[in-house]
C-alpha positions, 0 to 999 in steps of 0.5 A: 293522335287518335280519337278513341272509339266508344268501345275503347273509351269503355275499356279505358274506363273499366281498366281505370275503375278496376285499378281504383278498386284494387288500390282501395282494397290495398289501402285497406290491408293490415299493412296500412292500418292506421294510415290516414291519406289526404288523397284518394285511390282515384287520385293515385291511379289518375297520376299513374301511367298506363304501363304497370311497373313493379320495382324490385324494391317494392317486391323486396319491401313486401317480402320484408314486411311479411317476414316482420309480421310473421315474427311479430305474430310468433313472438320471434326475431329475425336474426341477421348480421352485416354483409360487405361483399357478394360472397358473403351475401350469397352465403347469407342467403342460404341461412338468413331471412334478411341481410343487414348493411351497416353505415359504419361498416360501409364508412370503414370499408366501402366509402366512395372516398376510400377513406375509412372513418368512425361511426359518425355518418360523415361518409359520402352520401352515396356510400350506403346506397352504392353498397346496397346496389352492389349486394343486390346485383350480386343477389340477382346474379346468384338468383339467375344462375340458380334458375338457369341451373334448375331449369336445365333439369327435369322436374324430378331432378329439381325436386331433389335439388336444394333451393336458395332464396338469394333475394333476401331483403336488405335492411340498410342502416344509413343513419346520421351517426353518433350511435 
């Protein structure tokens, strides 16, 4: 155990206050327009640890939000279709903004019980999450592979190389079935 010095206490307070201000600003973004919270930014920050953590799911959710908002503004749609395996997800990354994972597809081809079934969501509860993890890890692999290849080249060579965003947001439709 350590007793903090005045300088360390001041630093702790400043970091906390800065983080509270950042969360308050984030709460006021268009993303949360109309959201009412029974808690304050100060209460949220007080419950966090001192080590900032950014989850991949949060990064992907922000990316999906931006895609949806852009299409809303432009009155367009994001066209996608279902993916079941790493090869499909890698190819889809080249041409689509999002990846769709259907509960029905998973129940028919990827159930952890290996028993195909109708679209009644009667597959094991981990079926869709397992498929999403499988596809996401494939996306991460292709992202790492592309980065390694690109960074082994000069900037001039990279300027001529195509770039694929393999980390497309995955929309998982793990529903309760019955259409």
